[in-house]
NUTI-98596 format. One record per residue: x, y, z of N, C-alpha, C, O, CB in turn; residue in one letter. Coordinates in Angstrom, 1 decimal. Atoms other than C-alpha are relative to their C-alpha. Glycine has a CB too. Layout:
BEGIN
- X, Y, Z, X, Y, Z, X, Y, Z, X, Y, Z, X, Y, Z, a;
...
***
This chain:
BEGIN
- -1.5, 0.3, 0.1, 10.6, 16.7, 5.0, -0.2, -1.7, 0.6, 0.3, -2.7, 0.2, 1.3, 1.3, 1.1, x;
- -0.1, 1.4, -0.6, 9.5, 13.8, 7.5, -0.3, -1.3, -1.0, 0.2, -2.4, -0.7, -1.0, 0.0, 1.2, x;
- 0.4, 0.9, 1.2, 8.3, 11.7, 4.5, 1.0, -0.4, -0.8, 1.0, -1.6, -1.2, -0.9, 0.7, -0.8, x;
- -0.7, 0.5, 0.9, 11.1, 11.8, 2.4, 1.3, -0.5, 0.9, 2.2, -1.1, 0.4, 0.3, 1.1, -1.3, x;
- -0.8, 1.0, -1.1, 13.3, 10.6, 5.7, -0.2, -1.3, 0.0, 0.7, -2.1, -0.2, -0.1, 0.4, 1.3, x;
- 0.7, 1.0, 0.3, 11.0, 7.9, 5.9, 0.5, -1.1, -1.1, 1.0, -2.1, -1.0, -1.1, 0.5, -0.3, x;
- -0.7, 0.4, 1.4, 11.7, 7.2, 2.2, 1.2, -0.5, -0.2, 1.4, -1.6, -0.8, 0.2, 1.0, -0.6, x;
- -1.5, 0.5, 0.1, 15.2, 7.2, 2.6, 0.3, -1.1, 0.6, 1.1, -2.0, 0.1, 0.8, 0.8, 0.4, x;
- 0.1, 1.2, -0.9, 14.8, 4.9, 5.4, -0.2, -1.5, -0.5, 0.5, -2.5, -0.2, -1.0, 0.2, 0.9, x;
- 0.3, 0.7, 0.5, 13.0, 2.6, 3.5, 1.2, -0.8, -1.2, 1.8, -1.9, -1.2, -1.2, 0.6, -0.3, x;
- -1.2, 0.2, 1.2, 15.3, 2.5, 0.4, 1.3, -0.7, 0.4, 1.7, -1.7, -0.1, 0.6, 1.5, -0.6, x;
- -1.4, 0.8, -0.6, 18.6, 1.6, 2.5, -0.5, -1.2, 0.9, 0.1, -2.3, 0.9, 1.1, 1.0, 1.0, x;
- 0.2, 1.5, -0.4, 16.8, -0.9, 4.3, -0.5, -1.1, -1.0, 0.0, -2.2, -0.9, -1.0, -0.1, 1.2, x;
- 0.4, 0.9, 0.9, 15.2, -2.8, 1.6, 1.2, -0.6, -0.5, 1.3, -1.8, -0.8, -0.8, 0.6, -1.1, x;
- -1.3, 0.6, 0.4, 18.9, -3.2, 0.7, 0.3, -1.5, 1.0, 0.9, -2.5, 0.5, 1.2, 1.3, 0.2, x;
- -0.1, 0.9, -0.8, 19.0, -5.5, 3.6, -1.1, -1.5, 0.5, -1.0, -2.6, 1.1, 0.3, 0.8, 0.9, x;
- 1.4, 1.1, -0.1, 15.5, -7.3, 3.6, -0.2, -1.0, -1.2, 0.0, -0.7, -2.4, -1.4, 0.9, 0.0, x;
- 0.1, 0.7, 1.1, 14.7, -10.1, 1.6, -1.2, 0.4, -1.0, -2.0, 1.2, -0.6, -0.2, -1.3, 0.4, x;
- 0.6, -0.4, 1.1, 12.9, -9.9, -1.9, -1.5, -0.7, 0.5, -1.6, -1.7, 1.3, 0.8, -0.6, -1.4, x;
- 1.1, 0.3, -0.2, 9.4, -10.2, -1.7, -0.8, -0.6, -1.4, -0.1, -0.3, -2.5, -0.4, 1.2, 0.5, x;
- 0.7, 0.4, 0.6, 6.9, -12.0, -4.0, -1.3, 0.7, -0.1, -2.0, 0.4, 0.8, 0.0, -1.0, 0.4, x;
- 0.9, -0.9, -0.3, 4.2, -9.5, -4.8, -1.3, -0.4, -0.2, -2.0, 0.5, 0.0, 0.2, 1.2, -0.7, x;
- 0.8, 0.8, 0.1, 1.3, -12.1, -5.6, -0.1, -0.6, 1.1, -1.3, -1.0, 1.2, 0.1, -0.7, -0.8, x;
- 0.3, 0.7, -1.2, 1.8, -13.8, -2.2, 0.5, 0.4, 1.5, 0.2, 0.0, 2.6, 0.6, -1.2, -0.2, x;
- -0.5, -0.4, -1.5, 3.8, -11.9, 0.5, -0.5, 1.1, 0.4, -0.9, 1.9, -0.4, 1.3, 0.1, 0.2, x;
- 0.1, -1.4, -0.3, 3.1, -9.3, 2.7, 1.3, 0.8, 0.7, 2.2, 0.4, 1.5, -1.1, 0.1, 0.8, x;
- -1.1, -0.6, -0.7, 5.2, -6.5, 3.4, -0.5, 0.5, 1.4, -1.6, 0.8, 1.7, 0.5, 1.2, -0.9, x;
- 0.3, -0.2, -1.5, 5.6, -5.7, 7.4, 1.1, 1.3, 0.0, 2.3, 1.2, -0.3, 0.3, -1.5, 1.2, x;
- -1.2, -1.3, -0.3, 7.2, -2.1, 8.2, -0.7, 0.7, 1.2, -1.8, 1.2, 1.4, 0.2, 1.3, -1.4, x;
- 0.0, -0.7, -1.3, 7.7, -0.7, 11.5, 0.1, 1.5, 0.1, 1.0, 2.1, -0.4, 0.9, -0.5, 0.8, x;
- -0.4, -1.3, -0.5, 7.2, 2.8, 12.7, -0.7, 0.3, 1.3, -1.2, -0.6, 2.0, -0.3, 1.2, -1.1, x;
- -0.2, -0.9, -1.7, 6.6, 5.4, 15.7, -1.1, 1.1, -0.2, -0.7, 1.8, -1.1, 1.7, 0.8, 0.4, x;
- 0.5, -1.1, -0.2, 4.2, 7.9, 16.1, 0.7, 1.3, 0.6, 1.0, 1.6, 1.8, -1.0, -0.4, 0.8, x;
- -1.0, -1.1, -0.3, 6.2, 11.0, 16.0, -1.1, 1.2, 0.1, -2.2, 1.0, -0.3, 1.3, 0.3, -1.3, x;
- 0.6, -1.2, -0.5, 4.9, 14.7, 17.2, -0.5, 0.8, -1.5, -1.4, 1.6, -1.6, 1.1, 1.0, 1.1, x;
- 0.2, -0.6, 0.9, 5.0, 15.7, 13.7, -1.2, -0.8, -1.2, -1.5, -0.4, -2.4, 1.3, 0.4, -0.4, x;
- 1.1, 0.8, 0.5, 2.3, 13.1, 12.6, -1.6, 0.1, 0.5, -2.5, -0.5, 0.1, 0.4, -1.2, 0.2, x;
- 0.9, -0.1, -0.7, -0.2, 14.4, 15.0, -1.2, 1.1, -0.3, -0.9, 2.1, -0.9, 0.6, 0.1, 1.0, x;
- 0.6, -1.4, 0.2, -3.3, 16.8, 14.7, -0.5, 0.7, 1.0, 0.5, 0.8, 1.8, -1.1, -0.1, -0.8, x;
- 0.3, -1.0, -0.8, -5.1, 19.2, 17.0, -0.6, -1.3, 1.3, -0.4, -1.2, 2.5, -1.2, 1.3, -0.8, x;
- 0.5, 0.9, -1.5, -6.8, 16.1, 19.1, 1.2, -1.1, 0.2, 0.9, -2.2, 0.4, -1.8, -1.1, -0.2, x;
- -1.4, 0.6, -0.4, -3.1, 14.8, 19.6, 0.0, -1.5, -0.1, 0.3, -2.3, 0.8, 0.5, 0.3, 1.4, x;
- 0.0, 1.5, 0.4, -3.6, 11.5, 17.8, 0.7, 0.1, -1.8, 0.7, 1.1, -2.4, -1.8, -0.8, 0.0, x;
- -0.5, -0.1, 1.3, -2.0, 10.6, 14.3, -1.2, 0.4, -1.1, -2.1, -0.3, -1.4, 0.5, -1.4, -0.3, x;
- 0.5, -0.4, 1.5, -3.5, 12.4, 11.3, -0.7, -0.9, -0.8, 0.0, -1.9, -1.1, 0.9, 0.2, -0.9, x;
- 0.6, 1.0, 0.8, -5.9, 10.6, 9.3, 0.7, 0.1, -1.3, 1.1, -1.0, -1.9, -1.5, 0.2, -0.1, x;
- -1.1, 0.1, 1.0, -4.0, 12.0, 6.4, 1.3, -0.8, -0.3, 1.7, -1.3, -1.4, 0.3, 1.0, 0.0, x;
- -1.7, 0.6, -0.2, -0.4, 10.7, 7.6, -0.7, -1.5, -0.3, -0.2, -1.9, -1.3, 1.1, 0.3, 2.2, x;
- 0.4, 1.2, 0.0, -2.4, 7.2, 7.7, 0.2, -0.5, -1.7, 0.7, -1.5, -1.9, -1.4, -0.1, 0.7, x;
- -0.4, 0.1, 1.1, -2.4, 7.5, 3.8, 1.2, 0.2, -0.5, 1.8, -0.5, -1.4, -0.7, 0.4, -0.4, x;
- -1.4, -0.2, 0.5, 0.8, 9.0, 3.4, 1.0, -1.5, 0.3, 1.7, -2.1, -0.5, 0.7, 1.5, 1.0, x;
- -0.7, 1.4, -0.2, 2.2, 5.7, 5.2, -0.3, -1.1, -0.8, 0.6, -2.0, -0.8, -0.1, -0.5, 1.3, x;
- 0.4, 1.0, 0.6, 0.6, 3.4, 3.3, 0.6, 0.0, -1.6, 0.8, -1.0, -2.2, -1.4, -0.1, 0.1, x;
- -0.9, -0.2, 0.8, 2.1, 5.0, 0.5, 1.5, -1.0, -0.1, 1.7, -1.7, -1.0, 0.2, 1.3, 0.2, x;
- -1.1, 0.5, -0.4, 5.5, 3.7, 1.8, -0.1, -1.6, -0.3, 0.7, -2.3, -0.9, 0.4, 0.5, 1.4, x;
- 0.2, 1.6, -0.1, 3.8, 0.2, 2.3, 0.0, -0.6, -1.6, 0.2, -1.8, -1.9, -1.5, -0.4, 0.9, x;
- 0.2, 0.4, 1.6, 3.3, 0.1, -1.8, 1.2, 0.1, -0.7, 1.5, -0.5, -1.7, -0.9, 0.9, -0.7, x;
- -1.3, -0.1, 0.4, 6.7, 1.4, -2.1, 0.9, -1.1, 0.4, 1.9, -1.3, -0.3, 0.5, 1.1, 0.5, x;
- -0.6, 1.3, -0.6, 7.9, -1.8, -0.1, 0.3, -1.1, -1.0, 1.3, -1.6, -1.4, -0.8, -0.6, 1.0, x;
- 0.3, 1.0, 1.1, 6.5, -3.9, -2.5, 0.7, -0.1, -1.6, 1.1, -1.0, -2.3, -1.4, 0.1, -0.2, x;
- -0.4, 0.1, 1.0, 7.6, -2.2, -5.4, 1.5, 0.0, -0.1, 2.0, 0.0, -1.3, -0.5, 0.8, -0.6, x;
- -1.4, 0.0, 0.0, 11.3, -2.2, -4.5, 0.2, -1.4, 0.4, 1.0, -2.1, -0.3, 0.8, 1.2, 0.9, x;
- -0.5, 1.3, -0.1, 11.5, -5.5, -2.9, -0.5, -1.4, -0.7, -0.2, -2.5, -0.5, -0.1, -0.1, 1.3, x;
- 0.1, 1.0, 1.2, 9.9, -7.4, -5.7, 0.9, 0.3, -1.2, 0.7, -0.4, -2.2, -1.5, -0.1, -0.6, x;
- -0.8, -0.7, 1.1, 12.3, -5.6, -8.2, -0.6, 0.3, -1.2, -0.1, 0.1, -2.3, 1.0, -0.7, -0.2, x;
- 0.6, -0.4, 1.0, 9.4, -4.1, -9.8, 0.3, 1.7, -0.4, -0.1, 2.4, -1.4, -1.3, -0.4, 0.2, x;
- -0.2, -1.3, 0.2, 10.9, -0.8, -9.3, 1.4, 0.1, -1.4, 1.8, 1.3, -1.7, 0.3, 0.7, 1.6, x;
- -0.8, -0.1, 1.1, 13.6, -1.5, -12.4, -0.8, 0.2, -1.2, -0.3, 0.9, -2.0, 0.9, -1.2, -0.1, x;
- 1.0, -0.2, 1.0, 10.8, -1.6, -14.9, -0.8, 1.3, -0.1, -0.9, 2.1, -1.0, -1.0, -1.0, 0.2, x;
- 0.7, -1.8, -0.3, 9.0, 1.6, -13.5, 1.0, 0.7, -0.2, 0.6, 1.8, -0.6, -0.5, 0.5, 1.6, x;
- -0.7, -0.9, 0.1, 12.1, 3.2, -13.8, 0.8, 0.0, -1.5, 1.4, 1.0, -1.9, 0.7, -0.1, 1.1, x;
- -0.5, 0.1, 1.4, 13.4, 1.7, -17.3, -1.2, 0.5, -1.1, -0.8, 1.2, -2.0, 0.3, -1.7, -0.3, x;
- 0.8, -0.5, 0.8, 10.0, 2.5, -18.9, -0.8, 1.3, 0.5, -1.7, 1.8, -0.2, -0.8, -1.0, -0.2, x;
- 0.3, -1.6, -0.7, 9.2, 5.8, -16.9, -1.6, 0.0, 0.4, -2.4, 0.9, 0.4, 0.4, 1.4, -1.3, x;
- 1.6, 0.0, -0.7, 5.9, 4.1, -15.4, -0.5, 0.9, 1.1, 0.5, 1.4, 1.7, -0.3, -1.5, 0.6, x;
- 0.5, -0.5, -1.2, 3.8, 5.9, -12.9, -1.1, -0.4, 0.8, -2.2, -0.5, 0.4, -0.2, 1.2, -0.2, x;
- 0.8, 0.6, -0.8, 2.5, 4.5, -9.9, -1.8, 1.1, 0.4, -1.7, 2.2, 0.8, 1.1, -0.3, 1.4, x;
- 1.1, -1.0, -0.1, -1.3, 6.1, -9.7, -1.2, -0.9, 1.0, -1.6, -2.0, 0.6, -0.5, 0.6, -1.8, x;
- 1.2, 0.4, -0.8, -4.1, 5.3, -6.8, -1.2, 0.8, -0.7, -1.4, 2.0, -1.0, 0.0, 0.5, 1.7, x;
- 1.3, -0.5, 0.6, -7.3, 5.4, -8.4, -1.2, 0.2, 1.1, -2.0, 1.1, 1.1, -0.5, -1.0, -1.1, x;
- 1.0, 0.2, -1.2, -9.6, 4.5, -5.2, 0.4, -0.2, 1.3, 1.4, -0.9, 1.4, -0.7, -1.0, 0.0, x;
- -0.5, 0.5, -1.2, -9.2, 4.2, -1.6, -1.3, -0.1, 1.0, -2.4, 0.3, 0.5, 1.3, 1.0, 0.7, x;
- 0.8, 0.0, -0.6, -11.3, 3.5, 1.2, 0.6, -0.6, 1.4, 1.4, -1.5, 1.3, -1.0, -0.6, -0.7, x;
- -0.4, 0.1, -1.2, -10.5, 3.3, 5.0, -1.2, 0.1, 0.9, -2.2, 0.7, 0.9, 1.1, 1.0, 0.2, x;
- 0.8, -0.3, -0.8, -12.0, 2.4, 7.9, 1.0, 0.1, 1.6, 1.6, -1.0, 1.8, -1.3, -1.1, -0.2, x;
- -0.5, -0.4, -1.4, -10.4, 3.7, 11.7, -0.5, -1.0, 0.9, -1.7, -1.2, 1.0, -0.4, 1.5, 0.5, x;
- 0.9, 0.7, -1.2, -11.0, 1.4, 14.6, 0.6, 0.6, 1.3, -0.2, 1.0, 2.1, 0.1, -1.8, 0.1, x;
- -0.9, -0.4, -1.4, -8.1, 2.6, 17.4, 0.7, 1.1, -0.6, 1.4, 1.1, -1.6, 1.1, -1.4, 0.6, x;
- -1.1, -0.8, 0.4, -6.5, 5.5, 17.2, 1.6, -0.2, 0.6, 1.9, -0.8, 1.7, -0.6, 1.4, 0.4, x;
- -1.3, 0.3, -1.0, -2.7, 5.6, 17.9, 0.7, 1.6, 0.3, 0.7, 2.5, -0.5, 1.3, -1.2, -0.9, x;
- -0.2, -1.2, -1.0, -1.5, 8.3, 20.3, 1.7, 0.2, -0.4, 2.4, -0.7, -1.0, -0.5, -0.4, 2.0, x;
- -1.6, -0.3, 0.5, 2.3, 10.1, 20.1, 0.8, -1.2, 0.5, 0.4, -2.0, 1.3, 0.7, 1.5, 0.7, x;
- -1.2, 1.2, -0.5, 5.2, 7.8, 20.4, -0.5, -1.6, -0.1, 0.3, -2.5, 0.2, 0.5, 0.2, 1.9, x;
- 0.3, 1.4, 0.2, 3.3, 4.6, 19.7, 0.6, -0.6, -0.9, 0.8, -0.2, -2.0, -1.2, -0.2, -0.4, x;
- -0.7, 0.8, 1.3, 5.1, 1.8, 17.8, -1.4, -0.9, -0.8, -2.3, -1.6, -0.3, 1.4, -1.3, 0.8, x;
- 0.9, 1.2, 0.7, 3.2, 0.0, 15.1, 0.6, -0.4, -1.2, 1.6, -0.1, -1.7, -1.4, 0.5, -0.5, x;
- -0.2, 0.8, 1.5, 3.1, -2.0, 12.0, -0.7, 0.2, -1.2, -2.0, 0.2, -1.1, -0.3, -1.3, 0.0, x;
- 0.8, -0.3, 1.4, 2.0, -1.3, 8.4, 0.2, -1.6, -0.8, 1.2, -2.2, -1.1, 1.0, 1.4, -1.2, x;
- -0.5, 1.4, 1.0, 1.4, -4.7, 6.5, -1.3, 0.6, -1.1, -2.5, 1.1, -1.1, -0.3, -2.2, 0.9, x;
- 0.6, 0.0, 1.7, 0.7, -4.5, 2.9, -0.1, -1.3, -0.6, 0.7, -2.2, -0.3, 1.1, 0.8, -1.2, x;
- -0.1, 1.2, 1.3, -0.3, -7.2, 0.3, -1.3, 0.5, -0.8, -2.3, 1.2, -0.6, -0.2, -1.9, 0.7, x;
- 0.9, -0.1, 1.1, -2.0, -7.6, -2.8, -0.9, -1.0, -0.1, -0.6, -2.1, -0.5, 0.6, 0.2, -1.1, x;
- 1.1, 0.6, 0.2, -5.3, -8.9, -2.7, -0.6, -0.7, -1.1, -1.1, -1.9, -0.9, -0.7, 0.8, 0.3, x;
- 0.3, 0.3, 1.4, -6.2, -9.4, -6.3, -0.1, 0.8, -0.6, -0.3, 1.9, -0.2, -0.8, -0.5, -0.2, x;
- 0.0, -0.9, 1.0, -6.1, -8.0, -9.5, -0.8, -0.1, -1.4, -1.3, -1.2, -1.8, 1.1, 0.1, -0.3, x;
- 0.8, 0.3, 1.3, -7.7, -7.4, -12.9, 1.0, 0.4, -0.9, 2.1, 0.6, -0.6, -1.4, 0.9, -0.3, x;
- -0.8, -0.4, 1.0, -6.4, -6.5, -16.3, 1.1, 1.2, 0.0, 2.1, 1.3, -0.7, -1.0, 0.2, -1.0, x;
- -1.0, -0.8, -0.3, -4.7, -3.4, -15.0, 0.2, 0.5, 1.2, 1.1, 1.3, 1.4, -0.2, 0.9, -0.7, x;
- 0.0, -0.6, -1.5, -5.2, -2.7, -11.6, 0.4, -1.2, 1.0, 0.3, -2.4, 0.9, -1.6, 0.6, 0.4, x;
- 0.2, 1.1, -1.4, -4.5, -4.3, -8.2, -0.8, 0.6, 1.3, -1.0, 1.8, 1.4, 1.6, -0.5, 0.8, x;
- 0.8, -0.4, -1.0, -6.4, -4.0, -5.1, 1.2, -0.4, 1.2, 1.8, -1.5, 1.3, -1.5, -0.8, 0.1, x;
- -0.8, 0.1, -1.0, -4.3, -3.7, -2.1, -0.7, 0.1, 1.5, -1.7, 0.8, 1.6, 1.1, 1.1, -0.3, x;
- 0.6, -0.1, -1.4, -5.0, -4.1, 1.8, 1.4, 0.4, 0.9, 2.5, -0.2, 1.0, -0.9, -1.7, 0.6, x;
- -1.0, -0.7, -1.2, -3.1, -2.0, 4.2, -0.5, 0.0, 1.3, -1.5, 0.7, 1.6, 0.2, 1.4, -0.3, x;
- 0.5, -0.1, -1.4, -3.3, -2.7, 8.0, 1.0, 0.6, 0.6, 2.1, 0.3, 0.4, -0.5, -1.2, 0.6, x;
- -0.8, -0.6, -1.3, -1.9, -0.6, 10.9, -0.3, -0.7, 1.1, -1.5, -0.8, 1.4, -0.4, 1.4, 0.4, x;
- 0.2, 0.9, -1.2, -1.5, -2.8, 13.9, 1.1, 0.5, 1.1, 2.3, 0.5, 1.0, 0.2, -1.5, -0.4, x;
- -0.9, -0.1, -1.3, -0.1, -1.9, 17.3, -0.1, -1.1, 1.1, -0.8, -2.1, 0.7, -0.4, 1.3, 0.7, x;
- 0.0, 0.9, -1.3, 0.2, -4.0, 20.7, -0.9, 0.5, 1.0, -0.5, 1.5, 1.6, 1.3, 0.0, 0.7, x;
- 0.6, -0.3, -1.6, -2.4, -3.7, 23.6, 0.9, -0.1, 1.2, 1.9, -0.8, 1.1, -1.0, -1.0, 0.4, x;
- -1.1, 0.1, -1.5, -0.6, -3.5, 27.2, 0.2, -1.5, -0.2, 1.3, -1.8, -0.6, -0.7, 0.3, 1.9, x;
- -0.3, 1.3, -0.3, -1.0, -7.3, 27.5, 0.5, -1.1, -1.2, 0.5, -2.3, -1.2, -1.4, -0.5, 0.6, x;
- -0.8, 0.6, 0.8, 0.9, -7.8, 24.2, -0.9, -0.4, -1.4, -0.3, -0.6, -2.5, 0.8, -1.1, 0.8, x;
- 0.7, 0.3, 1.1, -2.0, -8.7, 21.8, 0.2, 0.9, -0.9, 0.9, 1.9, -0.7, -1.2, 0.0, 0.3, x;
- -0.2, -0.7, 1.1, -2.2, -7.3, 18.3, -1.5, 0.7, 0.1, -2.5, 0.1, 0.4, 0.4, -0.8, -1.4, x;
- 0.9, -0.8, 0.4, -4.5, -4.5, 17.8, -0.6, 1.2, -1.4, -0.3, 2.3, -1.5, 0.1, 0.3, 0.9, x;
- 0.1, -0.7, 1.3, -6.0, -3.3, 14.4, -0.5, 1.5, 0.4, -1.5, 1.8, 1.1, -1.2, -0.8, -1.1, x;
- 0.4, -1.4, 0.1, -6.0, 0.5, 14.0, -0.9, 0.3, -1.0, -2.0, 0.8, -0.9, 1.0, 0.7, 0.0, x;
- 1.2, -0.4, 1.0, -7.3, 1.0, 10.7, 0.6, -0.8, -0.8, 1.7, -1.2, -0.7, -0.3, 1.7, -0.5, x;
- 0.0, 1.1, 1.0, -7.7, -1.2, 7.7, -0.6, 1.0, -1.2, -1.7, 1.6, -1.1, -1.0, -1.4, 0.4, x;
- 0.3, -0.5, 1.7, -7.8, 0.2, 3.8, 0.1, -1.0, -1.0, 0.8, -2.0, -0.8, 1.1, 1.2, -0.5, x;
- -0.1, 0.4, 1.2, -8.3, -0.8, 0.5, 0.2, 1.2, -1.0, -0.3, 2.3, -1.1, -1.1, -0.8, -0.2, x;
- -0.6, -1.0, 0.9, -6.5, 0.6, -2.3, -0.3, -0.8, -1.6, -0.1, -2.0, -1.9, 1.8, 0.2, 0.5, x;
- -0.1, 0.5, 1.1, -7.2, 0.3, -6.0, 1.0, 0.7, -1.0, 0.8, 1.8, -1.5, -1.2, -0.2, -0.5, x;
- -1.0, -1.0, 0.9, -3.9, 1.2, -8.1, 0.4, -0.8, -1.2, -0.2, -1.8, -1.6, 1.6, 0.4, 0.9, x;
- -0.5, 0.8, 1.4, -2.0, 0.4, -11.3, 1.3, 1.3, -0.3, 1.4, 2.4, 0.3, -1.6, -0.1, -1.6, x;
- -1.3, -0.8, 0.5, 1.3, 2.0, -13.0, -0.6, 0.6, -1.3, -1.2, -0.2, -2.1, 1.5, -1.1, -0.2, x;
- 0.2, -1.0, 1.5, 0.6, 4.4, -16.0, 0.9, -0.1, -0.7, 1.9, 0.3, -0.2, -0.2, 1.4, 0.1, x;
- -0.9, -0.5, 1.2, 2.4, 4.5, -19.2, -0.5, 1.3, -0.2, -1.7, 1.6, -0.4, 0.0, -1.0, -1.4, x;
- 0.2, -1.5, 0.5, 2.8, 8.1, -20.0, -0.1, -0.2, -1.5, -1.1, 0.2, -2.2, 1.5, 1.1, 0.4, x;
- -0.1, 0.1, 1.5, 3.9, 7.1, -23.4, -0.8, -0.6, -0.6, -1.0, -0.1, -1.8, 1.0, -0.5, -0.3, x;
- 1.0, 0.6, 0.6, 1.3, 4.7, -24.2, -1.4, 0.3, 0.1, -2.3, -0.1, -0.7, 0.2, -1.2, 0.2, x;
- 1.2, -0.9, -0.4, -1.4, 6.8, -22.4, -1.2, -1.1, 0.6, -2.4, -0.8, 0.6, -0.6, 0.9, -1.4, x;
- 0.7, 1.1, -0.4, -2.7, 3.4, -20.7, 0.9, -0.4, 1.4, 2.0, -0.1, 1.8, -0.1, -1.1, -1.3, x;
- -0.8, 0.9, -0.9, -2.3, 1.2, -17.8, 0.7, -0.9, -0.3, 0.4, -1.6, -1.3, -0.6, -0.5, 0.7, x;
- -0.9, 1.4, 0.4, 0.3, -1.3, -17.9, -0.9, -1.5, 0.2, -1.2, -1.7, 1.4, 1.5, -0.2, 1.1, x;
- 0.7, 1.4, 0.0, -1.5, -4.7, -18.3, 1.0, -0.9, 1.3, 2.2, -1.0, 1.2, 0.1, -0.7, -1.9, x;
- -0.5, 1.0, -0.6, -0.9, -7.1, -15.2, 0.9, -0.7, -0.5, 2.1, -0.7, -0.2, -0.7, -0.5, 0.2, x;
- -1.2, 1.0, 0.1, 0.6, -9.7, -16.9, 1.1, 0.5, -0.8, 1.8, -0.4, -1.3, -0.4, -1.4, -0.6, x;
- -1.1, -0.5, 0.8, 3.1, -7.5, -18.8, 1.1, 0.2, 1.6, 2.3, 0.0, 1.6, -0.5, 1.5, -1.1, x;
- -0.6, -0.5, -0.6, 4.0, -6.2, -15.4, 0.6, -1.5, 1.4, 1.7, -1.5, 2.0, -1.1, 1.4, 0.4, x;
- -0.8, 1.2, -0.6, 4.4, -9.9, -13.4, 0.8, -0.6, -0.9, 1.5, -1.4, -0.4, -0.9, -0.9, 0.5, x;
- -0.9, 0.4, 0.9, 6.2, -10.8, -16.4, 1.4, 0.5, 0.2, 2.4, -0.1, 0.0, -0.6, 0.3, -1.2, x;
- -1.2, -1.1, 0.0, 8.7, -7.9, -15.9, 0.9, -0.7, 1.2, 2.1, -0.6, 1.2, -0.5, 1.8, 0.3, x;
- -0.5, 0.3, -0.9, 9.5, -9.4, -12.8, 0.1, -1.6, 0.5, 0.3, -2.0, 1.6, -0.5, 0.8, 0.8, x;
- 0.3, 1.3, -0.4, 9.1, -13.1, -13.1, -0.7, -0.7, 0.7, -0.3, -1.7, 1.3, 0.6, -0.4, 0.3, x;
- 0.9, 0.8, -1.1, 6.1, -13.9, -11.4, -1.0, -0.7, -0.9, -1.5, 0.0, -1.8, -1.0, 1.1, 1.0, x;
- 1.3, 0.6, 0.5, 3.5, -16.5, -12.8, -1.0, -0.2, 0.8, -0.9, -1.4, 1.3, 0.2, -1.0, -0.6, x;
- 1.2, 0.1, -1.1, 0.2, -16.2, -10.6, -1.0, 0.5, -1.0, -0.7, 1.2, -1.9, 0.2, 1.0, 1.5, x;
- 1.3, 0.0, 0.3, -3.4, -16.0, -11.5, -0.5, 0.5, 1.3, -0.2, 0.1, 2.4, -0.7, -1.3, -0.6, x;
- 0.4, -0.4, -1.0, -5.5, -13.5, -9.7, -0.3, -0.7, 1.1, -0.3, -1.9, 0.8, -0.7, 0.7, -0.2, x;
- 1.0, 0.9, -0.9, -7.1, -14.8, -6.4, -1.3, 0.7, 0.0, -1.4, 1.9, -0.2, 0.5, -0.1, 1.5, x;
- 1.4, -0.3, 0.2, -10.8, -14.5, -6.4, 0.1, 1.2, 1.3, 0.9, 1.2, 2.2, -1.2, -1.5, 0.1, x;
- 0.1, -1.1, -0.7, -11.9, -11.4, -4.7, -0.8, 0.3, 1.2, -2.0, 0.5, 0.9, -0.2, 0.8, -0.8, x;
- 0.8, 0.3, -1.2, -13.3, -11.4, -1.2, -1.3, 1.0, -0.1, -1.2, 2.0, -0.8, 1.1, 0.2, 1.4, x;
- 0.9, -0.5, 0.1, -16.7, -10.1, -0.7, 0.1, 1.8, 0.1, -0.2, 2.6, -0.8, -0.6, -0.6, 1.0, x;
- -0.6, -1.9, -0.2, -15.5, -6.3, 1.0, 0.6, 0.4, -1.3, 0.0, 1.5, -1.7, 1.4, 0.2, 1.2, x;
- -0.5, -0.3, 1.2, -13.1, -6.3, -2.3, -1.3, 0.0, -0.9, -1.2, 0.9, -1.8, 1.2, -0.9, -0.3, x;
- 1.0, 0.0, 1.1, -16.3, -6.9, -4.5, -0.6, 1.2, 0.1, -0.8, 1.9, -0.8, -1.0, -1.1, -0.2, x;
- 0.5, -1.1, -0.1, -18.0, -4.2, -2.5, 0.7, 1.6, -0.4, 0.2, 2.5, -1.0, -0.3, -0.2, 1.1, x;
- -0.9, -1.2, 0.1, -15.2, -1.7, -2.5, -0.2, 0.5, -1.7, -0.6, 1.6, -2.0, 1.7, -0.6, 0.4, x;
- -0.2, -0.3, 1.4, -14.9, -1.9, -6.2, -1.2, 0.6, -0.8, -1.2, 1.5, -1.6, 0.4, -1.2, -0.5, x;
- 1.6, -0.6, 0.7, -18.8, -1.8, -7.1, -0.1, 1.3, 0.5, -0.6, 2.2, -0.2, -1.6, -1.1, 0.5, x;
- 0.4, -1.7, -0.5, -19.0, 1.6, -4.7, 1.0, 0.7, -0.9, 0.7, 1.9, -1.1, 0.3, 0.5, 1.7, x;
- -1.0, -1.0, 0.6, -15.9, 2.9, -6.8, -0.4, 0.2, -1.2, -0.2, 1.2, -1.8, 1.5, -0.4, 0.1, x;
- 0.4, -0.2, 1.4, -17.3, 2.2, -10.1, -1.5, 0.7, 0.2, -1.9, 1.2, -0.8, 0.1, -1.6, -1.1, x;
- 0.8, -0.6, -0.3, -20.3, 3.6, -8.8, -0.1, 1.5, 0.3, -1.1, 2.3, -0.1, -0.4, -0.6, 0.7, x;
- -0.5, -1.2, 0.1, -18.8, 6.8, -7.8, 0.8, 0.7, -1.1, 0.8, 1.9, -1.4, 0.6, 0.0, 1.1, x;
- -0.2, -0.7, 1.2, -17.1, 7.2, -10.9, -0.9, 0.3, -0.9, -0.6, 1.2, -1.6, 0.9, -0.4, -0.5, x;
- 1.2, -0.4, 1.1, -20.3, 7.1, -13.0, -0.7, 1.1, 0.5, -1.5, 1.6, -0.3, -1.1, -1.2, -0.1, x;
- 0.6, -0.8, -0.4, -21.4, 9.6, -10.6, 0.4, 1.3, -0.2, -0.3, 2.3, 0.1, -0.2, -0.2, 1.1, x;
- -1.0, -1.2, 0.1, -18.7, 12.3, -11.6, -0.8, 0.8, -1.3, -0.4, 1.9, -1.7, 1.9, -0.5, -0.4, x;
***
């Protein structure tokens, strides 16, 4: 239930936030670690990180206007791969921010970065976790992923995919290797 409350809050708040350019802007969402986010070690459960990252991707879809063609065409967001690196734990009641941005894209998928950042006692930012996700929008009627050119065209964005950084290339190569191992 807690995720649904966070989704509802995200949707309502998006009405008052500025529009995002998904090819250039960063989504920043503020959260706090609540008791229902904890595992038996009394820090945020590792699965909760992934759940909150869904909200970062949702924020980009809503604030870029992509939600309209998603609903109109019946497209479904699908995460195909993800990799996370935990750096520092998030303890109960700790405030933190989730930053989500698109790093690059291919013909049918995007690679997004998620950063969970809190503040140290002295006010400096602390990176708690960083993740890379490969995702796309699936068209069930056409039984294929929607081409990025079409997605960007639907929301009036004209952009070329940025070059992939070495860590993104390594992530995509590992994902391809794992895919072929199945």
